[in-house]
DOGUZA-852745 format. One record per atom (N, C-alpha, C): atom name; residue in three letters; y, x negated, z. Coordinates in steps of 0.02 Angstrom, whole numbers. Atoms other than C-alpha are relative to their C-alpha. Layout:
N
SITE at  aa     c2     c1     c3
SITE CA ALA      Y      X      Z
...
//
This chain:
252
SITE at  aa     c2     c1     c3
SITE  N MET    -17    -12     71
SITE CA MET   4229  -4695   5661
SITE  C MET    -61    -14    -43
SITE  N LYS     60      7     42
SITE CA LYS   4092  -4669   5533
SITE  C LYS      6    -58    -48
SITE  N ASP      4     55     48
SITE CA ASP   4040  -4821   5431
SITE  C ASP     60    -47      5
SITE  N THR    -57     45    -12
SITE CA THR   4167  -4940   5507
SITE  C THR     -8    -65    -39
SITE  N LEU      0     64     35
SITE CA LEU   4212  -5089   5397
SITE  C LEU     32    -54     44
SITE  N LEU    -35     47    -43
SITE CA LEU   4341  -5177   5506
SITE  C LEU      9     30     69
SITE  N GLU    -14    -21    -68
SITE CA GLU   4350  -5165   5694
SITE  C GLU     36    -56     37
SITE  N ALA    -38     47    -41
SITE CA ALA   4482  -5253   5799
SITE  C ALA      3     28     71
SITE  N ARG      5    -23    -69
SITE CA ARG   4464  -5245   5988
SITE  C ARG     43    -44     46
SITE  N ASP    -41     34    -51
SITE CA ASP   4595  -5291   6118
SITE  C ASP     31    -64    -27
SITE  N ILE    -30     58     32
SITE CA ILE   4691  -5408   6002
SITE  C ILE     65    -19     34
SITE  N HIS    -61     28    -30
SITE CA HIS   4823  -5518   6084
SITE  C HIS     24    -59    -42
SITE  N VAL    -32     57     35
SITE CA VAL   4943  -5634   5992
SITE  C VAL     62    -18     38
SITE  N ALA    -59     23    -37
SITE CA ALA   5071  -5739   6082
SITE  C ALA     31    -61    -35
SITE  N TYR    -37     58     24
SITE CA TYR   5205  -5860   6024
SITE  C TYR     36    -29     60
SITE  N GLY    -26     25    -63
SITE CA GLY   5236  -5966   6177
SITE  C GLY     -9     52     54
SITE  N LYS      4    -50    -53
SITE CA LYS   5277  -5845   6318
SITE  C LYS     12     70    -26
SITE  N ILE    -14    -66     29
SITE CA ILE   5317  -5702   6198
SITE  C ILE    -65     29    -28
SITE  N GLU     61    -33     26
SITE CA GLU   5171  -5583   6171
SITE  C GLU     20     49    -54
SITE  N ALA    -18    -42     57
SITE CA ALA   5189  -5508   5998
SITE  C ALA    -48     58     -9
SITE  N VAL     51    -52      5
SITE CA VAL   5026  -5408   6000
SITE  C VAL    -35      2     68
SITE  N ALA     22     -5    -69
SITE CA ALA   4967  -5342   6168
SITE  C ALA    -57     50      7
SITE  N GLY     58    -42    -11
SITE CA GLY   4792  -5271   6166
SITE  C GLY    -12     55    -51
SITE  N VAL      9    -51     53
SITE CA VAL   4786  -5180   5999
SITE  C VAL    -73      7    -19
SITE  N ALA     66    -15     27
SITE CA ALA   4626  -5096   5944
SITE  C ALA      8     46    -59
SITE  N LEU     -2    -44     58
SITE CA LEU   4601  -5020   5773
SITE  C LEU    -64     -6    -40
SITE  N ARG     59     -1     43
SITE CA ARG   4467  -4975   5647
SITE  C ARG     20     21    -70
SITE  N VAL     -7    -21     69
SITE CA VAL   4458  -4959   5459
SITE  C VAL    -69     17    -26
SITE  N ALA     64    -20     28
SITE CA ALA   4315  -4860   5383
SITE  C ALA     -3    -18    -74
SITE  N ARG      9     14     72
SITE CA ARG   4244  -4897   5212
SITE  C ARG     31     55    -41
SITE  N GLY    -30    -48     45
SITE CA GLY   4343  -4815   5075
SITE  C GLY     61     35     28
SITE  N GLN    -58    -30    -31
SITE CA GLN   4490  -4776   5189
SITE  C GLN     63    -41    -13
SITE  N ILE    -65     33     -6
SITE CA ILE   4675  -4815   5182
SITE  C ILE     25     12     70
SITE  N VAL    -27     -4    -68
SITE CA VAL   4738  -4853   5357
SITE  C VAL     67    -34      0
SITE  N THR    -66     31     -2
SITE CA THR   4921  -4886   5390
SITE  C THR     21    -12     71
SITE  N VAL    -30     17    -64
SITE CA VAL   5012  -4968   5534
SITE  C VAL     75      4     -8
SITE  N ILE    -72     -7      5
SITE CA ILE   5192  -4913   5558
SITE  C ILE     32    -15     68
SITE  N GLY    -36     16    -61
SITE CA GLY   5325  -4956   5685
SITE  C GLY     64    -35    -16
SITE  N PRO    -64     32     13
SITE CA PRO   5497  -5033   5706
SITE  C PRO     -7    -74    -14
SITE  N ASN     -1     72      9
SITE CA ASN   5546  -5209   5659
SITE  C ASN    -14    -35     66
SITE  N GLY     16     38    -60
SITE CA GLY   5476  -5335   5782
SITE  C GLY    -53     31     44
SITE  N ALA     51    -35    -40
SITE CA ALA   5338  -5218   5840
SITE  C ALA    -66    -39      5
SITE  N GLY     61     39      0
SITE CA GLY   5202  -5346   5800
SITE  C GLY    -47     17    -56
SITE  N LYS     43    -23     54
SITE CA LYS   5136  -5267   5641
SITE  C LYS    -25    -58    -43
SITE  N SER     20     57     43
SITE CA SER   5136  -5425   5533
SITE  C SER    -42    -50     39
SITE  N SER     41     45    -42
SITE CA SER   5070  -5530   5678
SITE  C SER    -71     25      5
SITE  N LEU     67    -29     -3
SITE CA LEU   4924  -5410   5690
SITE  C LEU    -39    -15    -63
SITE  N LEU     35     15     62
SITE CA LEU   4880  -5430   5506
SITE  C LEU    -17    -74     -5
SITE  N ASN     12     72      3
SITE CA ASN   4898  -5619   5516
SITE  C ASN    -57    -21     47
SITE  N ALA     55     15    -47
SITE CA ALA   4782  -5622   5667
SITE  C ALA    -67     22    -29
SITE  N ILE     62    -25     30
SITE CA ILE   4651  -5517   5578
SITE  C ILE    -23    -47    -56
SITE  N MET     16     45     55
SITE CA MET   4661  -5636   5429
SITE  C MET    -17    -70     24
SITE  N GLY     14     66    -27
SITE CA GLY   4646  -5788   5543
SITE  C GLY     56    -50    -10
SITE  N LEU    -56     44     13
SITE CA LEU   4818  -5857   5504
SITE  C LEU     37    -21     63
SITE  N VAL    -30     18    -65
SITE CA VAL   4877  -5857   5685
SITE  C VAL    -54      9     53
SITE  N PRO     50     -6    -53
SITE CA PRO   4775  -5883   5844
SITE  C PRO      6     67     36
SITE  N CYS     -1    -62    -38
SITE CA CYS   4726  -5727   5939
SITE  C CYS    -61      1     46
SITE  N SER     59    -14    -40
SITE CA SER   4609  -5668   6074
SITE  C SER    -21     72    -12
SITE  N GLY     26    -67     13
SITE CA GLY   4500  -5514   6065
SITE  C GLY    -58     -3    -48
SITE  N GLY     58     -4     44
SITE CA GLY   4357  -5456   5956
SITE  C GLY     18     23    -69
SITE  N LEU    -10    -18     69
SITE CA LEU   4353  -5445   5767
SITE  C LEU    -67      2    -35
SITE  N SER     62     -2     38
SITE CA SER   4210  -5387   5658
SITE  C SER     13     32    -68
SITE  N LEU     -5    -26     68
SITE CA LEU   4192  -5353   5472
SITE  C LEU    -71     18    -21
SITE  N ALA     66    -25     19
SITE CA ALA   4045  -5247   5416
SITE  C ALA    -53    -18     52
SITE  N GLY     45     14    -55
SITE CA GLY   3967  -5277   5586
SITE  C GLY     -9    -73     18
SITE  N ALA      6     72    -13
SITE CA ALA   3981  -5467   5577
SITE  C ALA     60    -25     40
SITE  N ASP    -53     29    -41
SITE CA ASP   4082  -5561   5708
SITE  C ASP     38    -52    -41
SITE  N ILE    -40     47     40
SITE CA ILE   4226  -5649   5618
SITE  C ILE     54    -34     42
SITE  N ALA    -55     23    -42
SITE CA ALA   4336  -5694   5766
SITE  C ALA     10    -75     -3
SITE  N ARG     -6     73      0
SITE CA ARG   4300  -5880   5752
SITE  C ARG     -5    -30    -70
SITE  N LEU      6     25     68
SITE CA LEU   4289  -5894   5564
SITE  C LEU     67    -24    -27
SITE  N ALA    -60     24     34
SITE CA ALA   4413  -5993   5460
SITE  C ALA     22     50    -53
SITE  N VAL    -28    -47     49
SITE CA VAL   4525  -5902   5336
SITE  C VAL    -44      2    -63
SITE  N GLU     40      2     61
SITE CA GLU   4421  -5961   5187
SITE  C GLU    -66     39      8
SITE  N ASP     63    -35    -12
SITE CA ASP   4263  -5891   5266
SITE  C ASP     11     75      2
SITE  N ARG    -15    -71     -2
SITE CA ARG   4345  -5723   5296
SITE  C ARG     11     26    -72
SITE  N VAL     -9    -19     70
SITE CA VAL   4398  -5719   5113
SITE  C VAL    -68      6    -34
SITE  N ALA     67     -1     31
SITE CA ALA   4219  -5760   5061
SITE  C ALA    -40     61     21
SITE  N LEU     35    -60    -23
SITE CA LEU   4159  -5611   5164
SITE  C LEU     30     64    -27
SITE  N GLY    -28    -60     32
SITE CA GLY   4274  -5493   5070
SITE  C GLY     67     23     27
SITE  N MET    -65    -19    -29
SITE CA MET   4441  -5494   5162
SITE  C MET     56    -37    -35
SITE  N CYS    -58     31     31
SITE CA CYS   4609  -5526   5078
SITE  C CYS     64     29     29
SITE  N LEU    -66    -21    -23
SITE CA LEU   4790  -5518   5135
SITE  C LEU     53    -17    -51
SITE  N VAL    -60     12     40
SITE CA VAL   4943  -5498   5026
SITE  C VAL     59     -1     48
SITE  N PRO    -53      5    -51
SITE CA PRO   5082  -5564   5139
SITE  C PRO     66     27    -25
SITE  N GLU    -66    -25     18
SITE CA GLU   5259  -5498   5143
SITE  C GLU     36    -47    -48
SITE  N SER    -33     49     42
SITE CA SER   5319  -5660   5062
SITE  C SER    -34    -11    -67
SITE  N ARG     39      0     62
SITE CA ARG   5187  -5641   4924
SITE  C ARG    -32    -68    -16
SITE  N GLU     30     67      5
SITE CA GLU   5159  -5831   4919
SITE  C GLU    -30    -15    -68
SITE  N LEU     22     17     67
SITE CA LEU   5145  -5849   4732
SITE  C LEU     14    -73    -16
SITE  N PHE    -14     68     26
SITE CA PHE   5137  -6016   4641
SITE  C PHE     51      9    -55
SITE  N THR    -55    -21     44
SITE CA THR   5306  -5994   4560
SITE  C THR      5    -41    -64
SITE  N GLU     -5     42     60
SITE CA GLU   5293  -6139   4436
SITE  C GLU    -60     10    -46
SITE  N MET     59    -12     41
SITE CA MET   5126  -6077   4370
SITE  C MET      6     68    -34
SITE  N SER     -4    -62     38
SITE CA SER   5097  -5937   4246
SITE  C SER    -33     57     38
SITE  N VAL     32    -60    -28
SITE CA VAL   5045  -5760   4288
SITE  C VAL    -76     -7     -3
SITE  N LEU     73      7      9
SITE CA LEU   4872  -5795   4218
SITE  C LEU    -29    -52     47
SITE  N ASP     26     52    -45
SITE CA ASP   4851  -5956   4317
SITE  C ASP      0     23     73
SITE  N ASN      0    -28    -68
SITE CA ASN   4902  -5866   4478
SITE  C ASN    -60     46     10
SITE  N LEU     58    -44     -5
SITE CA LEU   4768  -5736   4443
SITE  C LEU    -65    -40      7
SITE  N ILE     61     41     -2
SITE CA ILE   4636  -5868   4412
SITE  C ILE     -8    -33     68
SITE  N LEU      4     31    -66
SITE CA LEU   4679  -5951   4578
SITE  C LEU    -28     49     52
SITE  N GLY     28    -49    -45
SITE CA GLY   4629  -5788   4661
SITE  C GLY    -76      1      1
SITE  N THR     73      1      4
SITE CA THR   4449  -5822   4611
SITE  C THR    -30    -60     38
SITE  N TYR     22     63    -30
SITE CA TYR   4437  -5981   4717
SITE  C TYR    -65      8     39
SITE  N ALA     60     -9    -42
SITE CA ALA   4309  -5914   4841
SITE  C ALA    -61     15    -44
SITE  N ARG     56    -16     46
SITE CA ARG   4201  -5844   4700
SITE  C ARG    -20    -62    -40
SITE  N PHE     15     61     37
SITE CA PHE   4216  -6007   4603
SITE  C PHE    -42    -47     42
SITE  N ARG     39     43    -45
SITE CA ARG   4150  -6101   4754
SITE  C ARG    -72     22      5
SITE  N LYS     68    -26     -3
SITE CA LYS   3999  -5988   4751
SITE  C LYS    -38     -9    -66
SITE  N GLY     34     15     63
SITE CA GLY   3962  -6038   4571
SITE  C GLY     19     46    -58
SITE  N GLU    -20    -44     54
SITE CA GLU   4043  -5898   4471
SITE  C GLU     49    -37    -47
SITE  N ARG    -43     35     48
SITE CA ARG   4132  -5952   4313
SITE  C ARG     35     48    -49
SITE  N ASN    -29    -45     49
SITE CA ASN   4172  -5799   4205
SITE  C ASN     38     56     35
SITE  N PHE    -42    -49    -34
SITE CA PHE   4318  -5696   4267
SITE  C PHE     40     43    -48
SITE  N ASP    -39    -36     51
SITE CA ASP   4378  -5618   4104
SITE  C ASP      4     75     15
SITE  N ALA      0    -72    -13
SITE CA ALA   4327  -5441   4153
SITE  C ALA     47     17     58
SITE  N ASP    -44    -12    -58
SITE CA ASP   4419  -5456   4320
SITE  C ASP     73     -5    -20
SITE  N ILE    -69      8     23
SITE CA ILE   4577  -5518   4234
SITE  C ILE     21     62    -40
SITE  N GLU    -16    -60     38
SITE CA GLU   4571  -5373   4112
SITE  C GLU      8     61     45
SITE  N GLY     -6    -54    -48
SITE CA GLY   4546  -5255   4258
SITE  C GLY     68      1     34
SITE  N VAL    -66      4    -30
SITE CA VAL   4705  -5318   4340
SITE  C VAL     53     20    -51
SITE  N TYR    -49    -19     52
SITE CA TYR   4799  -5301   4175
SITE  C TYR     -1     75    -12
SITE  N ASP      3    -72      9
SITE CA ASP   4737  -5122   4161
SITE  C ASP     37     36     56
SITE  N LEU    -36    -29    -56
SITE CA LEU   4806  -5085   4334
SITE  C LEU     75    -11     -7
SITE  N PHE    -70     19      6
SITE CA PHE   4970  -5175   4298
SITE  C PHE     13    -26    -71
SITE  N PRO    -10     21     70
SITE CA PRO   5003  -5177   4110
SITE  C PRO     57    -49     -9
SITE  N ARG    -56     46      6
SITE CA ARG   5165  -5270   4138
SITE  C ARG    -22    -72      8
SITE  N LEU     24     69     -9
SITE CA LEU   5067  -5422   4195
SITE  C LEU    -33    -26    -64
SITE  N ARG     29     21     64
SITE CA ARG   4974  -5425   4029
SITE  C ARG     55    -25    -46
SITE  N GLU    -57     18     43
SITE CA GLU   5142  -5432   3940
SITE  C GLU     30    -67     20
SITE  N ARG    -32     60    -26
SITE CA ARG   5196  -5576   4050
SITE  C ARG    -50    -54     22
SITE  N LYS     54     44    -25
SITE CA LYS   5032  -5672   4070
SITE  C LYS     16    -75     -9
SITE  N ALA    -17     71     11
SITE CA ALA   5107  -5835   4001
SITE  C ALA     65    -19     35
SITE  N GLN    -65     12    -32
SITE CA GLN   5269  -5817   4100
SITE  C GLN     -9    -30     69
SITE  N ARG      3     29    -67
SITE CA ARG   5303  -5920   4256
SITE  C ARG     12     54     52
SITE  N ALA     -5    -50    -53
SITE CA ALA   5281  -5819   4414
SITE  C ALA     70      2     31
SITE  N GLY    -66      3    -30
SITE CA GLY   5450  -5877   4478
SITE  C GLY     54     36    -38
SITE  N THR    -50    -35     41
SITE CA THR   5540  -5787   4337
SITE  C THR    -11     75     -1
SITE  N LEU     15    -71     -2
SITE CA LEU   5464  -5617   4374
SITE  C LEU     49     37     45
SITE  N SER    -39    -42    -45
SITE CA SER   5559  -5472   4452
SITE  C SER    -37      9     65
SITE  N GLY     33    -11    -64
SITE CA GLY   5523  -5423   4631
SITE  C GLY    -61     45     -5
SITE  N GLY     56    -45      9
SITE CA GLY   5412  -5280   4578
SITE  C GLY    -58    -33    -35
SITE  N GLU     53     36     36
SITE CA GLU   5316  -5389   4457
SITE  C GLU    -34    -52     44
SITE  N ARG     30     48    -46
SITE CA ARG   5290  -5520   4591
SITE  C ARG    -49     35     48
SITE  N GLN     45    -37    -44
SITE CA GLN   5215  -5389   4705
SITE  C GLN    -63     20    -37
SITE  N MET     58    -16     41
SITE CA MET   5101  -5331   4564
SITE  C MET    -46    -61     -7
SITE  N LEU     39     60      9
SITE CA LEU   5046  -5510   4536
SITE  C LEU    -35    -20     65
SITE  N ALA     31     17    -64
SITE CA ALA   5015  -5540   4721
SITE  C ALA    -60     45     15
SITE  N ILE     57    -46    -10
SITE CA ILE   4905  -5385   4731
SITE  C ILE    -55    -17    -50
SITE  N GLY     50     16     51
SITE CA GLY   4819  -5430   4568
SITE  C GLY    -39    -63     16
SITE  N ARG     34     62    -19
SITE CA ARG   4781  -5606   4629
SITE  C ARG    -50     13     56
SITE  N ALA     46    -17    -54
SITE CA ALA   4704  -5535   4788
SITE  C ALA    -62     37    -27
SITE  N LEU     55    -39     28
SITE CA LEU   4597  -5416   4685
SITE  C LEU    -50    -45    -37
SITE  N MET     44     46     35
SITE CA MET   4526  -5564   4589
SITE  C MET    -55    -26     46
SITE  N ALA     52     21    -47
SITE CA ALA   4429  -5606   4747
SITE  C ALA    -51     55     13
SITE  N ARG     43    -58     -8
SITE CA ARG   4345  -5435   4737
SITE  C ARG     -8     18     74
SITE  N PRO      4    -14    -72
SITE CA PRO   4388  -5389   4918
SITE  C PRO    -30     68     14
SITE  N THR     20    -65    -25
SITE CA THR   4304  -5251   5014
SITE  C THR     54     28     46
SITE  N LEU    -57    -20    -41
SITE CA LEU   4455  -5249   5131
SITE  C LEU     62    -37    -25
SITE  N LEU    -63     28     24
SITE CA LEU   4629  -5276   5060
SITE  C LEU     55     20     49
SITE  N MET    -55    -12    -46
SITE CA MET   4774  -5294   5182
SITE  C MET     66    -15    -34
SITE  N LEU    -65      6     32
SITE CA LEU   4952  -5270   5122
SITE  C LEU     54      1     53
SITE  N ASP    -55      4    -48
SITE CA ASP   5103  -5324   5224
SITE  C ASP     65     17    -35
SITE  N GLU    -62    -24     28
SITE CA GLU   5258  -5225   5177
SITE  C GLU      1      0    -77
SITE  N PRO      3      2     73
SITE CA PRO   5208  -5193   4995
SITE  C PRO     60     30    -36
SITE  N SER    -57    -31     33
SITE CA SER   5364  -5088   4960
SITE  C SER     66    -34     15
SITE  N LEU    -62     31    -23
SITE CA LEU   5490  -5207   5038
SITE  C LEU     43    -24    -59
SITE  N GLY    -49     23     50
SITE CA GLY   5644  -5230   4928
SITE  C GLY    -11     26    -70
SITE  N LEU     15    -24     67
SITE CA LEU   5573  -5132   4782
SITE  C LEU     35     67    -14
SITE  N ALA    -30    -63     21
SITE CA ALA   5654  -4991   4684
SITE  C ALA    -50     57      8
SITE  N PRO     46    -57     -9
SITE CA PRO   5581  -4816   4714
SITE  C PRO    -50      8    -56
SITE  N ARG     47     -8     56
SITE CA ARG   5504  -4812   4540
SITE  C ARG    -57    -50      6
SITE  N ILE     52     51     -7
SITE CA ILE   5410  -4974   4573
SITE  C ILE    -44     15     60
SITE  N VAL     39    -20    -58
SITE CA VAL   5358  -4914   4745
SITE  C VAL    -52     52    -19
SITE  N ARG     47    -52     21
SITE CA ARG   5278  -4761   4665
SITE  C ARG    -57    -30    -40
SITE  N GLU     52     32     40
SITE CA GLU   5185  -4873   4543
SITE  C GLU    -49    -39     45
SITE  N ILE     42     36    -47
SITE CA ILE   5120  -4983   4685
SITE  C ILE    -45     49     38
SITE  N LEU     39    -50    -37
SITE CA LEU   5064  -4829   4783
SITE  C LEU    -54     30    -44
SITE  N ARG     50    -26     47
SITE CA ARG   4975  -4763   4629
SITE  C ARG    -60    -46     -3
SITE  N VAL     54     49      3
SITE CA VAL   4874  -4923   4619
SITE  C VAL    -39      0     65
SITE  N VAL     33      0    -65
SITE CA VAL   4837  -4920   4805
SITE  C VAL    -49     59      4
SITE  N VAL     44    -59     -1
SITE CA VAL   4766  -4744   4790
SITE  C VAL    -60    -10    -46
SITE  N SER     55     11     48
SITE CA SER   4663  -4794   4638
SITE  C SER    -51    -50     28
SITE  N LEU     47     49    -30
SITE CA LEU   4589  -4941   4736
SITE  C LEU    -45     34     50
SITE  N ARG     42    -37    -47
SITE CA ARG   4529  -4824   4872
SITE  C ARG    -55     38    -39
SITE  N GLU     49    -37     40
SITE CA GLU   4444  -4720   4737
SITE  C GLU    -54    -46    -29
SITE  N ARG     49     49     24
SITE CA ARG   4357  -4879   4679
SITE  C ARG    -41    -31     56
SITE  N GLY     41     24    -57
SITE CA GLY   4287  -4911   4853
SITE  C GLY     30    -56     40
SITE  N VAL    -33     52    -39
SITE CA VAL   4412  -5039   4916
SITE  C VAL     32     33     61
SITE  N SER    -32    -24    -61
SITE CA SER   4465  -5010   5097
SITE  C SER     66    -38      8
SITE  N LEU    -66     30     -5
SITE CA LEU   4648  -5044   5135
SITE  C LEU     31      9     69
SITE  N LEU    -38     -1    -63
SITE CA LEU   4748  -5088   5291
SITE  C LEU     71    -20    -19
SITE  N ILE    -68     10     25
SITE CA ILE   4935  -5073   5257
SITE  C ILE     50      3     57
SITE  N VAL    -58      1    -45
SITE CA VAL   5083  -5123   5364
SITE  C VAL     60     19    -43
SITE  N GLU    -53    -25     43
SITE CA GLU   5236  -5030   5300
SITE  C GLU     60     24     40
SITE  N GLN    -61    -26    -30
SITE CA GLN   5417  -5003   5351
SITE  C GLN     15     71    -25
SITE  N ASN    -10    -66     29
SITE CA ASN   5423  -4853   5234
SITE  C ASN    -55     47     26
SITE  N ALA     52    -40    -34
SITE CA ALA   5327  -4742   5355
SITE  C ALA    -18     62    -39
SITE  N ARG     13    -61     37
SITE CA ARG   5345  -4586   5250
SITE  C ARG    -48    -13    -59
SITE  N ALA     43     16     57
SITE CA ALA   5270  -4666   5095
SITE  C ALA    -70    -20     22
SITE  N ALA     65     23    -24
SITE CA ALA   5131  -4749   5194
SITE  C ALA    -43     58     24
SITE  N LEU     39    -56    -26
SITE CA LEU   5078  -4590   5283
SITE  C LEU    -20     49    -54
SITE  N GLN     16    -46     55
SITE CA GLN   5080  -4492   5120
SITE  C GLN    -65    -20    -35
SITE  N ILE     60     21     36
SITE CA ILE   4939  -4597   5048
SITE  C ILE    -57    -19     46
SITE  N ALA     51     24    -46
SITE CA ALA   4846  -4648   5206
SITE  C ALA    -47     55     24
SITE  N ASP     47    -45    -32
SITE CA ASP   4693  -4568   5285
SITE  C ASP     12      1     75
SITE  N TYR     -7      7    -73
SITE CA TYR   4731  -4631   5461
SITE  C TYR     58    -47     14
SITE  N GLY    -57     43    -15
SITE CA GLY   4879  -4711   5546
SITE  C GLY      4    -19     73
SITE  N TYR    -14     25    -68
SITE CA TYR   4929  -4813   5698
SITE  C TYR     75    -12      5
SITE  N VAL    -70     15    -14
SITE CA VAL   5103  -4820   5773
SITE  C VAL      2    -54     53
SITE  N ILE     -5     56    -47
SITE CA ILE   5144  -4986   5857
SITE  C ILE     72     -9     22
SITE  N GLU    -65     16    -28
SITE CA GLU   5290  -5018   5972
SITE  C GLU    -11    -52     54
SITE  N GLY      5     51    -52
SITE CA GLY   5314  -5174   6076
SITE  C GLY    -68    -33      3
SITE  N GLY     65     33      3
SITE CA GLY   5148  -5245   6018
SITE  C GLY    -59     43     22
SITE  N ARG     54    -44    -24
SITE CA ARG   5048  -5094   6078
SITE  C ARG     -5     62    -44
SITE  N VAL      9    -63     34
SITE CA VAL   4975  -4942   5994
SITE  C VAL     22     56     47
SITE  N VAL    -26    -55    -42
SITE CA VAL   5073  -4793   6061
SITE  C VAL    -24     68    -26
SITE  N LEU     24    -63     29
SITE CA LEU   5000  -4661   5945
SITE  C LEU    -45    -16    -59
SITE  N GLU     43      8     58
SITE CA GLU   4860  -4646   5819
SITE  C GLU    -29     68    -17
SITE  N GLY     32    -62     21
SITE CA GLY   4775  -4511   5719
SITE  C GLY     -1      7    -75
SITE  N PRO     -1    -12     72
SITE CA PRO   4744  -4438   5546
SITE  C PRO     72      0    -25
SITE  N ALA    -68      7     27
SITE CA ALA   4895  -4473   5435
SITE  C ALA     36     67     -5
SITE  N ALA    -31    -65      7
SITE CA ALA   4926  -4289   5404
SITE  C ALA     27     25     67
SITE  N GLU    -22    -20    -66
SITE CA GLU   4939  -4258   5591
SITE  C GLU     61    -40     22
SITE  N LEU    -58     41    -19
SITE CA LEU   5059  -4404   5616
SITE  C LEU     62     23    -37
SITE  N GLN    -58    -24     38
SITE CA GLN   5170  -4336   5478
SITE  C GLN     30     63     31
SITE  N ALA    -23    -63    -30
SITE CA ALA   5181  -4172   5574
SITE  C ALA     21     -9     73
SITE  N ASP    -17     12    -71
SITE CA ASP   5208  -4253   5746
SITE  C ASP     76     -4      8
SITE  N ALA    -72     -4     -8
SITE CA ALA   5383  -4214   5808
SITE  C ALA     31    -68     17
SITE  N ASN    -27     65    -18
SITE CA ASN   5408  -4386   5886
SITE  C ASN      0    -49    -58
SITE  N VAL      3     44     59
SITE CA VAL   5351  -4477   5729
SITE  C VAL     53     20    -50
SITE  N VAL    -51    -24     47
SITE CA VAL   5462  -4368   5621
SITE  C VAL     69    -23     22
SITE  N ALA    -66     16    -25
SITE CA ALA   5613  -4397   5732
SITE  C ALA     14    -75     -2
SITE  N THR    -10     73     -6
SITE CA THR   5586  -4585   5751
SITE  C THR     -6    -36    -66
SITE  N TYR     16     40     60
SITE CA TYR   5515  -4641   5583
SITE  C TYR     11     36    -66
SITE  N LEU     -4    -36     64
SITE CA LEU   5526  -4503   5453
SITE  C LEU     67     33    -11
SITE  N GLY    -64    -34      7
SITE CA GLY   5689  -4414   5489
SITE  C GLY     -9     69    -30
SITE  N THR      2    -68     27
SITE CA THR   5731  -4240   5431
SITE  C THR     36      6    -66
SITE  N GLY    -36     -3     63
SITE CA GLY   5841  -4282   5284
SITE  C GLY    -29    -49    -49
SITE  N GLY     23     47     51
SITE CA GLY   5821  -4382   5125
SITE  C GLY    -56     28    -40
SITE  N SER     53    -25     45
SITE CA SER   5700  -4358   4984
SITE  C SER    -65    -35     15
SITE  N LYS     66     30     -9
SITE CA LYS   5515  -4386   5000
SITE  C LYS    -19    -43    -60
SITE  N THR     27     39     55
SITE CA THR   5433  -4521   4898
SITE  C THR    -54     42    -34
SITE  N PRO     50    -42     33
SITE CA PRO   5335  -4421   4766
SITE  C PRO    -69    -31      6
SITE  N LEU     68     24     -6
SITE CA LEU   5149  -4435   4793
SITE  C LEU    -28    -20    -68
SITE  N PRO     35     16     61
SITE CA PRO   5051  -4528   4659
SITE  C PRO    -60     45     -8
SITE  N PRO     59    -42     10
SITE CA PRO   4908  -4432   4578
SITE  C PRO    -59    -23     42
SITE  N GLY     59     16    -40
SITE CA GLY   4757  -4425   4693
SITE  C GLY     15    -14     73
SITE  N ALA    -17     13    -70
SITE CA ALA   4853  -4456   4854
SITE  C ALA    -11     63     41
SITE  N THR      9    -56    -45
SITE CA THR   4821  -4347   5004
SITE  C THR     54     -1     53
SITE  N ALA    -54     -4    -49
SITE CA ALA   4967  -4291   5109
SITE  C ALA    -25     39     61
//
């Protein structure tokens, strides 16, 4: 893959005797949206957690050509990697603004002190957060919490942003708004790795996709090809139901 940003090689994750990820290899190129789809329990979230350093794994991991397999989570963040977990992990008793500021921790450690432009940039992406900047994160709606979780990650200025189930539990209108932002981030040069139960929505905006079953990659290819694959359609997309409308700039 040309200009690879993230490369994972033969990744294994086990919880006791249960192997959740069994030899997965994947790549994310700069400026790409890559999605990982598959059934519940396939190992998708475990894969993201392993890449972020949150769970032990074996195998090779590199970011922009640098070996990160043995780096601590904070060091991976400092190199430009961020994960928005499925649980979002917000500081619920703190305000929206304070949650955003906490996203600058790695940059603060490097000596940066002025983050006003970054905060305004997040508010431009998610105007609702500007309206609620003084509100406690715990009082936000589900969609607003997801916006805040993504916004906080963006405060670290990541080159690789990983999203674990960004549409989970959200209304279709909010999902479209989240997808719109994801597409706009790609246009700004952020590379994205997305785990998503909503396979149709994920493949509509992605450049490349991986299908994982039982902890293994069973199919991969350009997202447009996966959308047309009969097995993917039958298993994950179905033939009925309405498509999630593409946000402006998405490629189907």
